[in-house]
MDAnalysis code that builds the backbone (N, CA, C; Angstrom):
import MDAnalysis as mda
import numpy as np

u = mda.Universe.empty(720, n_residues=240, atom_resindex=np.repeat(np.arange(240), 3), trajectory=True)
u.add_TopologyAttr("name", ["N", "CA", "C"] * 240)
u.add_TopologyAttr("resid", np.arange(1, 241))
u.add_TopologyAttr("resname", ["MET", "ILE", "THR", "ILE", "ILE", "PRO", "ALA", "ILE", "ASP", "ILE", "ILE", "ASP", "GLY", "LYS", "CYS", "VAL", "ARG", "LEU", "SER", "ARG", "GLY", "GLU", "PHE", "ASP", "SER", "LYS", "LYS", "ILE", "TYR", "ASP", "GLN", "ASN", "PRO", "LEU", "ASP", "VAL", "ALA", "LYS", "ARG", "PHE", "GLN", "ASP", "LEU", "GLY", "ILE", "LEU", "ARG", "LEU", "HIS", "LEU", "VAL", "ASP", "LEU", "ASP", "GLY", "ALA", "ARG", "THR", "LYS", "LYS", "VAL", "VAL", "ASN", "TRP", "ALA", "VAL", "LEU", "GLU", "ILE", "ILE", "ALA", "SER", "LYS", "THR", "GLU", "LEU", "VAL", "ILE", "ASP", "PHE", "GLY", "GLY", "GLY", "VAL", "GLN", "THR", "ASP", "GLU", "ASP", "LEU", "ARG", "ILE", "ALA", "PHE", "GLU", "SER", "GLY", "ALA", "ALA", "MET", "ILE", "THR", "ALA", "GLY", "SER", "ILE", "SER", "VAL", "LYS", "GLU", "PRO", "LYS", "LYS", "VAL", "HIS", "ASP", "TRP", "LEU", "LYS", "GLN", "PHE", "GLY", "SER", "GLU", "LYS", "ILE", "ILE", "LEU", "GLY", "ALA", "ASP", "VAL", "LYS", "ASP", "ARG", "LYS", "ILE", "ALA", "ILE", "HIS", "GLY", "TRP", "GLN", "GLU", "GLU", "SER", "ASP", "ARG", "ASP", "LEU", "PHE", "GLN", "PHE", "LEU", "GLU", "GLU", "TYR", "MET", "GLU", "GLU", "GLY", "ILE", "THR", "GLN", "THR", "ILE", "CYS", "THR", "ASP", "VAL", "SER", "ARG", "ASP", "GLY", "THR", "LEU", "SER", "GLY", "PRO", "ALA", "PHE", "ILE", "LEU", "TYR", "GLN", "GLU", "ILE", "LYS", "GLU", "GLY", "PHE", "PRO", "ASP", "LEU", "TYR", "LEU", "VAL", "ALA", "SER", "GLY", "GLY", "VAL", "SER", "ASN", "ILE", "ASP", "ASP", "VAL", "HIS", "GLN", "LEU", "ASN", "ASP", "ASN", "ARG", "ILE", "ASP", "ALA", "VAL", "ILE", "ILE", "GLY", "LYS", "ALA", "ILE", "TYR", "GLU", "GLY", "ARG", "ILE", "GLN", "LEU", "ALA", "GLU", "LEU", "LYS", "GLY", "PHE", "LEU", "CYS"])
u.atoms.positions = np.array([
    [-6.029, -16.634, 15.674],
    [-5.521, -15.299, 15.358],
    [-5.633, -15.041, 13.852],
    [-6.149, -13.871, 13.513],
    [-6.314, -13.513, 12.113],
    [-4.943, -13.386, 11.439],
    [-4.865, -13.806, 10.188],
    [-3.632, -13.700, 9.406],
    [-3.605, -12.363, 8.678],
    [-2.494, -11.651, 8.801],
    [-2.324, -10.354, 8.147],
    [-1.679, -10.569, 6.776],
    [-2.341, -10.054, 5.732],
    [-1.829, -10.191, 4.365],
    [-1.758, -8.806, 3.726],
    [-0.589, -8.201, 3.687],
    [-0.474, -6.920, 2.993],
    [-0.684, -7.103, 1.484],
    [-1.162, -6.041, 0.864],
    [-1.399, -6.068, -0.580],
    [-0.392, -5.174, -1.291],
    [0.083, -5.663, -2.421],
    [0.834, -4.823, -3.349],
    [0.120, -4.921, -4.697],
    [-0.399, -3.787, -5.152],
    [-1.067, -3.715, -6.448],
    [-0.116, -3.079, -7.447],
    [-0.045, -3.653, -8.635],
    [0.968, -3.242, -9.609],
    [0.326, -2.675, -10.872],
    [0.782, -1.480, -11.254],
    [0.531, -0.912, -12.578],
    [1.869, -0.403, -13.099],
    [2.201, -0.805, -14.322],
    [3.472, -0.396, -14.943],
    [4.668, -0.715, -14.052],
    [4.597, -1.819, -13.315],
    [5.709, -2.240, -12.487],
    [5.844, -1.487, -11.178],
    [4.913, -0.578, -10.885],
    [4.993, 0.249, -9.684],
    [3.917, -0.156, -8.686],
    [4.177, 0.129, -7.420],
    [3.238, -0.146, -6.340],
    [2.223, 0.988, -6.263],
    [0.948, 0.661, -6.488],
    [-0.098, 1.672, -6.540],
    [-1.286, 1.239, -5.693],
    [-2.241, 2.146, -5.513],
    [-3.550, 1.800, -4.965],
    [-4.605, 2.538, -5.760],
    [-5.753, 1.891, -5.890],
    [-6.915, 2.496, -6.521],
    [-8.002, 2.705, -5.466],
    [-9.013, 3.473, -5.802],
    [-10.212, 3.589, -4.988],
    [-11.379, 3.005, -5.767],
    [-12.045, 2.025, -5.147],
    [-13.200, 1.344, -5.753],
    [-12.871, 0.754, -7.123],
    [-11.603, 0.403, -7.323],
    [-11.217, -0.233, -8.572],
    [-11.155, 0.694, -9.762],
    [-11.228, 2.001, -9.542],
    [-11.230, 2.955, -10.641],
    [-9.792, 3.318, -11.010],
    [-9.415, 3.021, -12.247],
    [-8.028, 3.225, -12.665],
    [-7.648, 4.702, -12.688],
    [-8.608, 5.573, -12.888],
    [-8.314, 7.008, -12.880],
    [-7.925, 7.514, -11.494],
    [-8.200, 6.709, -10.469],
    [-7.871, 7.108, -9.095],
    [-6.477, 6.646, -8.676],
    [-5.719, 6.122, -9.601],
    [-4.402, 5.536, -9.291],
    [-3.503, 6.515, -8.535],
    [-2.898, 5.992, -7.461],
    [-1.893, 6.745, -6.723],
    [-0.670, 5.865, -6.558],
    [0.479, 6.355, -6.973],
    [1.722, 5.588, -6.882],
    [2.328, 5.801, -5.494],
    [2.644, 4.668, -4.825],
    [3.222, 4.741, -3.484],
    [4.706, 4.388, -3.462],
    [5.145, 3.595, -4.412],
    [6.560, 3.220, -4.433],
    [6.915, 2.769, -5.841],
    [8.078, 3.193, -6.303],
    [8.534, 2.791, -7.627],
    [9.056, 1.361, -7.642],
    [9.400, 0.837, -6.458],
    [10.039, -0.475, -6.378],
    [9.251, -1.405, -5.454],
    [8.388, -2.236, -5.999],
    [7.589, -3.145, -5.169],
    [8.431, -4.101, -4.331],
    [9.625, -4.447, -4.786],
    [10.486, -5.348, -4.015],
    [10.847, -4.720, -2.669],
    [11.149, -3.437, -2.671],
    [11.475, -2.757, -1.409],
    [10.304, -2.833, -0.435],
    [9.099, -2.666, -0.958],
    [7.901, -2.733, -0.113],
    [7.751, -4.139, 0.461],
    [7.916, -5.136, -0.399],
    [7.788, -6.532, 0.046],
    [8.817, -6.865, 1.120],
    [10.024, -6.366, 0.965],
    [11.073, -6.636, 1.954],
    [10.734, -6.003, 3.301],
    [10.123, -4.827, 3.288],
    [9.727, -4.196, 4.551],
    [8.686, -5.051, 5.267],
    [7.768, -5.608, 4.508],
    [6.778, -6.494, 5.117],
    [7.446, -7.729, 5.707],
    [8.353, -8.326, 4.959],
    [9.037, -9.523, 5.434],
    [9.854, -9.228, 6.694],
    [10.519, -8.085, 6.712],
    [11.340, -7.716, 7.874],
    [10.498, -7.592, 9.142],
    [9.235, -7.268, 8.992],
    [8.339, -7.163, 10.139],
    [7.956, -8.527, 10.694],
    [8.075, -9.554, 9.861],
    [7.664, -10.888, 10.271],
    [6.437, -11.398, 9.537],
    [5.968, -10.621, 8.580],
    [4.829, -11.042, 7.770],
    [5.254, -12.180, 6.857],
    [4.363, -13.146, 6.694],
    [4.691, -14.356, 5.939],
    [4.035, -14.414, 4.570],
    [2.946, -13.690, 4.402],
    [2.163, -13.844, 3.180],
    [1.915, -12.500, 2.508],
    [1.830, -12.520, 1.189],
    [1.642, -11.305, 0.403],
    [0.566, -11.529, -0.654],
    [-0.296, -10.525, -0.808],
    [-1.311, -10.519, -1.863],
    [-0.816, -9.590, -2.962],
    [-0.448, -10.147, -4.111],
    [0.128, -9.377, -5.214],
    [-0.860, -9.365, -6.376],
    [-1.253, -8.160, -6.788],
    [-2.281, -8.024, -7.818],
    [-1.720, -7.301, -9.035],
    [-1.852, -7.925, -10.182],
    [-1.448, -7.368, -11.468],
    [-2.643, -6.606, -12.037],
    [-2.719, -5.319, -11.739],
    [-3.868, -4.538, -12.205],
    [-3.848, -4.343, -13.712],
    [-2.663, -4.261, -14.285],
    [-2.589, -4.229, -15.752],
    [-3.166, -5.513, -16.328],
    [-2.855, -6.628, -15.665],
    [-3.384, -7.914, -16.109],
    [-4.888, -7.999, -15.993],
    [-5.419, -7.464, -14.880],
    [-6.874, -7.478, -14.693],
    [-7.568, -6.688, -15.792],
    [-6.941, -5.606, -16.224],
    [-7.565, -4.749, -17.240],
    [-7.432, -5.344, -18.642],
    [-6.282, -5.968, -18.926],
    [-6.042, -6.493, -20.275],
    [-6.403, -7.961, -20.420],
    [-6.761, -8.605, -19.288],
    [-7.214, -9.998, -19.276],
    [-6.107, -10.976, -19.663],
    [-4.885, -10.668, -19.231],
    [-3.748, -11.588, -19.354],
    [-2.674, -11.129, -18.383],
    [-1.850, -12.048, -17.930],
    [-0.789, -11.691, -16.984],
    [0.210, -10.757, -17.658],
    [0.488, -9.634, -17.017],
    [1.393, -8.627, -17.575],
    [2.645, -8.470, -16.704],
    [2.444, -8.268, -15.407],
    [3.562, -7.930, -14.514],
    [4.174, -9.159, -13.851],
    [4.410, -10.186, -14.653],
    [4.979, -11.415, -14.093],
    [6.408, -11.186, -13.588],
    [7.122, -10.230, -14.178],
    [8.507, -9.983, -13.758],
    [8.557, -9.458, -12.327],
    [7.561, -8.672, -11.923],
    [7.497, -8.183, -10.542],
    [7.282, -9.358, -9.592],
    [6.367, -10.236, -9.972],
    [6.144, -11.453, -9.185],
    [7.435, -12.245, -9.056],
    [8.119, -12.422, -10.146],
    [9.333, -13.239, -10.151],
    [10.405, -12.666, -9.229],
    [10.602, -11.366, -9.267],
    [11.682, -10.796, -8.452],
    [11.320, -10.812, -6.966],
    [10.047, -10.565, -6.629],
    [9.659, -10.625, -5.219],
    [9.761, -12.054, -4.702],
    [9.332, -13.010, -5.520],
    [9.391, -14.413, -5.109],
    [10.827, -14.888, -4.939],
    [11.717, -14.404, -5.770],
    [13.104, -14.869, -5.720],
    [13.937, -14.140, -4.664],
    [13.511, -12.937, -4.289],
    [14.303, -12.127, -3.364],
    [13.721, -12.085, -1.945],
    [12.563, -12.716, -1.736],
    [11.985, -12.792, -0.397],
    [11.511, -14.220, -0.156],
    [11.095, -14.490, 1.074],
    [10.526, -15.794, 1.411],
    [9.015, -15.704, 1.612],
    [8.418, -14.617, 1.173],
    [6.982, -14.429, 1.326],
    [6.197, -15.459, 0.511],
    [5.128, -15.942, 1.092],
    [4.197, -16.818, 0.376],
    [3.248, -15.905, -0.400],
    [3.316, -15.966, -1.709],
    [2.610, -14.999, -2.549],
    [1.374, -15.624, -3.175],
    [0.238, -14.952, -2.943],
    [-0.917, -15.290, -3.768],
    [-1.047, -14.182, -4.814],
    [-1.216, -14.611, -6.058],
    [-1.123, -13.712, -7.206],
    [-2.438, -13.686, -7.953],
    [-2.900, -12.503, -8.282],
    [-4.130, -12.379, -9.044],
    [-4.052, -11.240, -10.029],
    [-4.998, -11.232, -10.943],
    [-5.036, -10.188, -11.962],
    [-4.613, -10.715, -13.314],
    [-5.571, -10.997, -14.171],
    [-5.253, -11.418, -15.530],
    [-5.021, -12.894, -15.726],
    [-5.205, -13.697, -14.688],
    [-5.021, -15.148, -14.839],
    [-6.285, -15.701, -15.497],
    [-6.205, -15.906, -16.810],
    [-7.371, -16.282, -17.595],
    [-7.212, -17.605, -18.344],
    [-5.981, -18.014, -18.557],
    [-5.724, -19.200, -19.377],
    [-4.751, -20.136, -18.669],
    [-4.611, -21.341, -19.222],
    [-3.622, -22.275, -18.691],
    [-2.221, -21.682, -18.789],
    [-1.964, -20.927, -19.838],
    [-0.651, -20.299, -20.003],
    [-0.413, -19.240, -18.929],
    [-1.436, -18.443, -18.621],
    [-1.309, -17.465, -17.538],
    [-0.993, -18.162, -16.218],
    [-1.673, -19.280, -15.993],
    [-1.457, -20.034, -14.760],
    [-0.030, -20.560, -14.701],
    [0.440, -21.082, -15.810],
    [1.816, -21.584, -15.873],
    [2.808, -20.465, -15.576],
    [2.617, -19.298, -16.198],
    [3.506, -18.164, -15.977],
    [3.514, -17.766, -14.503],
    [2.339, -17.714, -13.887],
    [2.253, -17.309, -12.486],
    [3.005, -18.277, -11.585],
    [2.769, -19.570, -11.770],
    [3.433, -20.542, -10.907],
    [4.939, -20.591, -11.181],
    [5.329, -20.535, -12.434],
    [6.756, -20.577, -12.748],
    [7.479, -19.302, -12.294],
    [6.731, -18.217, -12.160],
    [7.328, -16.959, -11.694],
    [7.390, -16.874, -10.174],
    [6.827, -17.875, -9.488],
    [7.000, -17.946, -8.050],
    [5.755, -17.826, -7.203],
    [4.582, -17.738, -7.817],
    [3.355, -17.679, -7.028],
    [3.130, -19.006, -6.318],
    [2.796, -18.937, -5.036],
    [2.436, -20.149, -4.298],
    [0.975, -20.502, -4.545],
    [0.176, -19.457, -4.813],
    [-1.257, -19.601, -5.053],
    [-1.670, -18.572, -6.093],
    [-2.744, -18.845, -6.799],
    [-3.318, -17.823, -7.664],
    [-4.756, -17.582, -7.232],
    [-5.198, -16.368, -7.475],
    [-6.587, -16.026, -7.207],
    [-7.353, -16.049, -8.517],
    [-8.332, -16.923, -8.592],
    [-9.176, -17.022, -9.784],
    [-10.356, -16.092, -9.600],
    [-10.305, -14.949, -10.261],
    [-11.346, -13.957, -10.111],
    [-12.331, -14.001, -11.268],
    [-12.107, -13.170, -12.267],
    [-13.034, -13.080, -13.403],
    [-13.230, -14.418, -14.094],
    [-12.170, -15.186, -14.209],
    [-12.254, -16.469, -14.904],
    [-13.205, -17.423, -14.195],
    [-13.342, -17.271, -12.892],
    [-14.236, -18.165, -12.150],
    [-15.703, -17.903, -12.482],
    [-15.989, -16.704, -12.986],
    [-17.344, -16.366, -13.424],
    [-17.524, -16.712, -14.897],
    [-16.535, -16.332, -15.707],
    [-16.642, -16.497, -17.150],
    [-16.501, -17.948, -17.603],
    [-15.567, -18.668, -16.976],
    [-15.283, -20.048, -17.400],
    [-15.130, -20.961, -16.179],
    [-16.224, -21.231, -15.491],
    [-16.124, -22.044, -14.269],
    [-15.543, -23.424, -14.500],
    [-15.802, -24.024, -15.664],
    [-15.250, -25.364, -15.910],
    [-13.731, -25.343, -15.893],
    [-13.141, -24.284, -16.426],
    [-11.684, -24.165, -16.429],
    [-11.145, -24.132, -14.998],
    [-11.813, -23.364, -14.140],
    [-11.371, -23.273, -12.749],
    [-11.583, -24.608, -12.040],
    [-12.670, -25.290, -12.350],
    [-12.884, -26.623, -11.777],
    [-11.732, -27.551, -12.164],
    [-11.302, -27.466, -13.415],
    [-10.181, -28.291, -13.881],
    [-8.895, -27.926, -13.138],
    [-8.667, -26.624, -12.922],
    [-7.483, -26.196, -12.178],
    [-7.511, -26.746, -10.754],
    [-8.681, -26.732, -10.161],
    [-8.820, -27.273, -8.806],
    [-8.446, -28.748, -8.768],
    [-8.905, -29.486, -9.753],
    [-8.592, -30.915, -9.809],
    [-7.106, -31.142, -10.048],
    [-6.509, -30.301, -10.878],
    [-5.107, -30.494, -11.236],
    [-4.145, -30.033, -10.146],
    [-4.432, -28.883, -9.529],
    [-3.476, -28.272, -8.607],
    [-3.894, -28.343, -7.140],
    [-5.181, -28.552, -6.880],
    [-5.649, -28.654, -5.502],
    [-6.099, -27.319, -4.937],
    [-6.940, -27.388, -3.934],
    [-7.527, -26.177, -3.361],
    [-6.520, -25.344, -2.573],
    [-5.369, -25.908, -2.246],
    [-4.363, -25.112, -1.539],
    [-3.667, -24.136, -2.484],
    [-3.828, -24.318, -3.798],
    [-3.162, -23.436, -4.766],
    [-4.123, -22.544, -5.539],
    [-5.405, -22.841, -5.481],
    [-6.389, -22.059, -6.219],
    [-7.341, -21.393, -5.219],
    [-7.295, -20.058, -5.170],
    [-8.162, -19.277, -4.297],
    [-9.287, -18.692, -5.145],
    [-10.481, -18.726, -4.622],
    [-11.602, -18.116, -5.318],
    [-11.626, -16.624, -5.024],
    [-11.547, -15.816, -6.074],
    [-11.659, -14.378, -5.919],
    [-13.112, -13.965, -6.046],
    [-13.716, -13.562, -4.938],
    [-15.120, -13.161, -4.932],
    [-15.194, -11.656, -4.713],
    [-15.041, -10.913, -5.800],
    [-15.173, -9.461, -5.739],
    [-16.652, -9.135, -5.842],
    [-17.154, -8.368, -4.878],
    [-18.603, -8.217, -4.764],
    [-19.013, -6.755, -4.678],
    [-20.101, -6.455, -5.351],
    [-20.712, -5.126, -5.292],
    [-22.214, -5.326, -5.165],
    [-22.777, -4.824, -4.083],
    [-24.204, -5.019, -3.807],
    [-24.573, -6.510, -3.844],
    [-23.668, -7.306, -3.275],
    [-23.849, -8.762, -3.158],
    [-23.898, -9.486, -4.494],
    [-23.445, -8.808, -5.558],
    [-23.282, -9.430, -6.860],
    [-21.797, -9.453, -7.204],
    [-21.385, -10.474, -7.964],
    [-19.980, -10.624, -8.312],
    [-19.583, -9.605, -9.381],
    [-18.431, -8.944, -9.176],
    [-17.862, -8.005, -10.150],
    [-16.612, -8.628, -10.759],
    [-16.334, -8.293, -12.012],
    [-15.235, -8.962, -12.728],
    [-14.388, -7.958, -13.500],
    [-13.242, -8.481, -13.999],
    [-12.299, -7.732, -14.828],
    [-11.874, -6.414, -14.180],
    [-11.225, -6.575, -13.016],
    [-10.759, -5.383, -12.311],
    [-11.906, -4.498, -11.892],
    [-13.089, -5.148, -11.681],
    [-14.296, -4.454, -11.205],
    [-14.875, -3.514, -12.257],
    [-14.430, -3.678, -13.505],
    [-14.968, -2.831, -14.567],
    [-16.327, -3.331, -15.056],
    [-16.662, -4.579, -14.734],
    [-17.936, -5.153, -15.153],
    [-18.624, -5.793, -13.948],
    [-19.944, -5.750, -13.968],
    [-20.731, -6.435, -12.956],
    [-21.427, -7.627, -13.594],
    [-21.589, -8.684, -12.806],
    [-22.325, -9.848, -13.285],
    [-23.637, -9.938, -12.516],
    [-24.456, -10.905, -12.893],
    [-25.719, -11.089, -12.174],
    [-25.624, -12.227, -11.165],
    [-24.382, -12.660, -10.860],
    [-24.180, -13.787, -9.975],
    [-24.296, -13.378, -8.518],
    [-25.176, -14.040, -7.782],
    [-25.324, -13.814, -6.356],
    [-24.112, -14.377, -5.610],
    [-23.563, -13.603, -4.681],
    [-22.352, -13.996, -3.971],
    [-22.502, -15.339, -3.269],
    [-23.578, -15.525, -2.521],
    [-23.704, -16.721, -1.696],
    [-23.933, -17.975, -2.549],
    [-24.662, -17.834, -3.629],
    [-24.830, -18.961, -4.548],
    [-23.498, -19.298, -5.205],
    [-22.757, -18.265, -5.549],
    [-21.439, -18.415, -6.162],
    [-20.505, -19.195, -5.232],
    [-20.448, -18.811, -3.964],
    [-19.594, -19.496, -2.999],
    [-20.028, -20.950, -2.817],
    [-21.319, -21.175, -2.717],
    [-21.829, -22.533, -2.516],
    [-21.447, -23.445, -3.671],
    [-21.599, -22.952, -4.889],
    [-21.272, -23.761, -6.062],
    [-19.796, -24.130, -6.080],
    [-18.945, -23.175, -5.725],
    [-17.506, -23.467, -5.772],
    [-17.060, -24.352, -4.607],
    [-17.698, -24.232, -3.475],
    [-17.367, -25.147, -2.383],
    [-17.725, -26.585, -2.762],
    [-18.779, -26.745, -3.506],
    [-19.148, -28.089, -3.966],
    [-18.094, -28.653, -4.917],
    [-17.358, -27.759, -5.584],
    [-16.293, -28.193, -6.501],
    [-14.946, -28.351, -5.800],
    [-14.883, -27.992, -4.512],
    [-13.653, -28.219, -3.767],
    [-12.911, -26.991, -3.302],
    [-13.414, -25.798, -3.615],
    [-12.774, -24.569, -3.115],
    [-12.811, -24.563, -1.581],
    [-11.688, -24.194, -0.971],
    [-11.631, -24.115, 0.489],
    [-11.272, -22.724, 0.994],
    [-10.852, -21.839, 0.087],
    [-10.475, -20.497, 0.520],
    [-10.919, -19.455, -0.508],
    [-11.349, -18.313, -0.003],
    [-11.787, -17.237, -0.885],
    [-11.298, -15.901, -0.368],
    [-10.995, -15.014, -1.287],
    [-10.761, -13.606, -0.970],
    [-12.011, -12.862, -1.397],
    [-12.693, -12.277, -0.421],
    [-13.928, -11.551, -0.707],
    [-13.662, -10.055, -0.552],
    [-13.731, -9.336, -1.662],
    [-13.472, -7.901, -1.668],
    [-14.759, -7.142, -1.926],
    [-15.110, -6.272, -1.003],
    [-16.237, -5.378, -1.214],
    [-15.746, -4.207, -2.051],
    [-16.110, -4.223, -3.335],
    [-15.594, -3.237, -4.279],
    [-15.936, -1.810, -3.852],
    [-17.112, -1.618, -3.277],
    [-17.546, -0.272, -2.907],
    [-16.695, 0.322, -1.791],
    [-15.976, -0.537, -1.061],
    [-15.165, -0.067, 0.058],
    [-13.672, -0.068, -0.247],
    [-13.271, -0.800, -1.260],
    [-11.838, -0.989, -1.487],
    [-11.140, 0.339, -1.781],
    [-10.077, 0.585, -1.034],
    [-9.305, 1.804, -1.221],
    [-9.953, 3.061, -0.688],
    [-11.067, 2.907, 0.049],
    [-11.789, 4.081, 0.555],
    [-11.517, 4.383, 2.009],
    [-10.907, 3.443, 2.730],
    [-10.638, 3.599, 4.162],
    [-11.928, 3.832, 4.950],
    [-13.017, 3.220, 4.491],
    [-14.334, 3.447, 5.098],
    [-14.757, 2.323, 6.027],
    [-13.879, 1.359, 6.270],
    [-14.205, 0.236, 7.145],
    [-14.648, -0.985, 6.348],
    [-14.322, -2.172, 6.826],
    [-14.689, -3.407, 6.128],
    [-16.189, -3.677, 6.177],
    [-16.624, -4.609, 5.362],
    [-18.028, -5.034, 5.329],
    [-18.241, -6.092, 6.416],
    [-18.238, -5.657, 7.667],
    [-18.279, -6.590, 8.790],
    [-19.490, -7.521, 8.726],
    [-20.650, -6.970, 8.456],
    [-21.871, -7.779, 8.453],
    [-21.809, -8.826, 7.357],
    [-21.357, -8.437, 6.176],
    [-21.245, -9.383, 5.070],
    [-20.313, -10.530, 5.429],
    [-19.163, -10.219, 6.011],
    [-18.198, -11.275, 6.345],
    [-18.735, -12.199, 7.434],
    [-19.462, -11.637, 8.386],
    [-20.062, -12.490, 9.411],
    [-21.090, -13.439, 8.791],
    [-21.864, -12.933, 7.845],
    [-22.861, -13.771, 7.184],
    [-22.191, -14.890, 6.387],
    [-21.074, -14.574, 5.747],
    [-20.348, -15.607, 4.993],
    [-19.832, -16.683, 5.942],
    [-19.238, -16.265, 7.069],
    [-18.701, -17.244, 8.021],
    [-19.812, -18.096, 8.622],
    [-20.955, -17.496, 8.868],
    [-22.075, -18.261, 9.412],
    [-22.616, -19.250, 8.388],
    [-22.667, -18.824, 7.121],
    [-23.204, -19.692, 6.083],
    [-22.226, -20.754, 5.626],
    [-20.924, -20.436, 5.708],
    [-19.884, -21.352, 5.226],
    [-18.763, -21.438, 6.266],
    [-19.017, -22.073, 7.396],
    [-18.038, -22.080, 8.485],
    [-16.718, -22.769, 8.137],
    [-16.728, -23.652, 7.150],
    [-15.505, -24.360, 6.780],
    [-14.690, -23.621, 5.719],
    [-15.199, -22.509, 5.225],
    [-14.504, -21.750, 4.186],
    [-13.482, -20.822, 4.825],
    [-12.242, -20.860, 4.340],
    [-11.203, -19.950, 4.808],
    [-11.462, -18.604, 4.143],
    [-11.881, -17.631, 4.954],
    [-12.345, -16.349, 4.426],
    [-11.300, -15.272, 4.636],
    [-10.880, -14.671, 3.529],
    [-9.960, -13.537, 3.558],
    [-10.769, -12.283, 3.259],
    [-10.868, -11.405, 4.250],
    [-11.595, -10.148, 4.076],
    [-10.703, -9.135, 3.377],
    [-11.307, -8.365, 2.479],
    [-10.529, -7.395, 1.718],
    [-11.397, -6.187, 1.396],
    [-10.831, -5.000, 1.591],
    [-11.536, -3.788, 1.226],
    [-11.995, -2.971, 2.412],
    [-11.534, -1.731, 2.471],
    [-12.055, -0.778, 3.437],
    [-11.343, -0.671, 4.765],
    [-10.380, -1.555, 5.056],
    [-9.688, -1.487, 6.350],
    [-9.058, -0.105, 6.504],
    [-9.369, 0.555, 7.636],
    [-8.937, 1.938, 7.809],
    [-8.017, 2.155, 8.995],
    [-8.055, 1.246, 9.977],
    [-7.223, 1.426, 11.166],
    [-7.088, 0.079, 11.878],
    [-6.292, 0.066, 12.923],
    [-6.014, -1.190, 13.619],
    [-7.257, -1.720, 14.324],
    [-8.190, -0.838, 14.687],
    [-9.417, -1.309, 15.328],
    [-10.228, -2.193, 14.387],
    [-10.206, -1.876, 13.093],
    [-10.896, -2.726, 12.112],
    [-10.317, -4.137, 12.131],
    [-9.008, -4.226, 12.241],
    [-8.353, -5.536, 12.266],
    [-8.750, -6.295, 13.527],
    [-8.768, -5.605, 14.652],
    [-9.181, -6.250, 15.905],
    [-10.616, -6.755, 15.817],
    [-11.495, -5.968, 15.214],
    [-12.890, -6.406, 15.113],
    [-13.028, -7.618, 14.201],
    [-12.327, -7.630, 13.082],
    [-12.351, -8.802, 12.204],
    [-11.824, -10.029, 12.937],
    [-10.779, -9.833, 13.729],
    [-10.237, -10.934, 14.519],
    [-11.258, -11.422, 15.541],
    [-11.919, -10.497, 16.208],
    [-12.952, -10.868, 17.192],
    [-14.107, -11.611, 16.520],
    [-14.373, -11.279, 15.255],
    [-15.439, -11.941, 14.508],
    [-14.999, -13.272, 13.896],
    [-13.767, -13.670, 14.207],
    [-13.210, -14.951, 13.763],
    [-13.069, -15.056, 12.238],
    [-12.802, -13.912, 11.608],
    [-12.458, -13.931, 10.191],
    [-11.037, -14.467, 10.073],
    [-10.794, -15.316, 9.096],
    [-9.519, -16.044, 9.040],
    [-8.323, -15.169, 8.697],
    [-8.518, -14.233, 7.768],
    [-7.391, -13.412, 7.312],
    [-7.921, -12.099, 6.776],
    [-7.033, -11.108, 6.699],
    [-7.427, -9.805, 6.174],
    [-6.322, -9.259, 5.285],
    [-6.728, -8.721, 4.152],
    [-5.800, -8.025, 3.258],
    [-5.844, -6.542, 3.595],
    [-4.669, -5.968, 3.776],
    [-4.565, -4.542, 4.113],
    [-3.674, -3.869, 3.079],
    [-4.169, -2.785, 2.509],
    [-3.401, -2.063, 1.514],
    [-3.250, -0.605, 1.851],
    [-4.228, 0.182, 1.444],
    [-4.116, 1.635, 1.541],
    [-3.885, 2.121, 2.964],
    [-4.492, 1.455, 3.959],
    [-4.320, 1.889, 5.348],
    [-2.860, 1.860, 5.761],
    [-2.099, 0.918, 5.224],
    [-0.662, 0.873, 5.500],
    [0.049, 1.991, 4.753],
    [-0.238, 2.122, 3.458],
    [0.482, 3.089, 2.632],
    [0.189, 4.533, 3.029],
    [-1.020, 4.778, 3.567],
    [-1.391, 6.125, 3.983],
    [-1.021, 6.404, 5.444],
    [-0.420, 5.409, 6.117],
    [-0.001, 5.602, 7.496],
    [-1.120, 5.507, 8.514],
    [-2.298, 5.014, 8.085],
    [-3.409, 4.832, 9.024],
    [-3.135, 3.659, 9.971],
    [-2.375, 2.689, 9.480],
    [-1.913, 1.575, 10.302],
    [-0.393, 1.546, 10.220],
    [0.256, 1.652, 11.359],
    [1.700, 1.526, 11.396],
    [2.072, 0.044, 11.426],
    [3.125, -0.304, 10.725],
    [3.521, -1.715, 10.677],
    [3.738, -2.274, 12.077],
    [4.249, -1.448, 12.988],
    [4.494, -1.922, 14.354],
    [3.195, -2.346, 15.043],
    [2.059, -1.737, 14.651],
    [0.780, -2.091, 15.264],
    [0.339, -3.507, 14.893],
    [0.886, -4.032, 13.828],
    [0.480, -5.364, 13.362],
    [1.244, -6.479, 14.043],
    [2.272, -6.135, 14.798],
    [3.118, -7.181, 15.380],
    [2.374, -8.125, 16.282],
    [1.366, -7.632, 16.962],
    [0.593, -8.483, 17.859],
    [-0.166, -9.579, 17.156],
    [-0.339, -9.437, 15.853],
    [-1.041, -10.458, 15.069],
    [-0.084, -11.412, 14.373],
    [1.200, -11.246, 14.608],
    [2.192, -12.027, 13.863],
    [2.848, -13.095, 14.725],
    [2.155, -13.547, 15.762],
    [2.701, -14.583, 16.651],
    [2.739, -15.924, 15.938],
])
């Protein structure tokens, strides 16, 4: 059964969503991210994807206080991303209550650092953030594109011990246009042992069912929940 992971994206301490990673498209959905997290927990959801968008833009952890309060006031297992660039950022994230961090831009810019984190903390705590646009890796809150091929990128990190990745199709994120089903199937076929978290474009409960049928391990859902395209009650069947 696919694992449901709601997303909370943070700008200025508020729960927001962007479209295609464009900051000018920001829409505020809730002033209090803790209230949102509690609603997810009350449904029976166990895991949360928390993204510090201010951190992604400024290249350092900014909204650690939001992480800290959600971690201390709920029992959600939080994977935290956005701005984790240094050992100090990593320390702040873990001390603030993150169970896992997502290594996104840093995994492209400084792979040796991420390799060291993997050795120190283990693959259960370090998730590879593979944000992709036209099958190339995008970085820094999707404001920059790299020339790194997605599949080569995944292969190299699996050789270093990565066991889980969040793959976000930037062109679909926040658009409610449907997930990149073909891309995710190709990843699962090429890397069957990789725990794959699909992210971007989920528009309705049928998308979740199809990802589940395709044996994708987990899915991050954001805007579809906040816009009412997916009712929380519809997710209960996946929370066994």
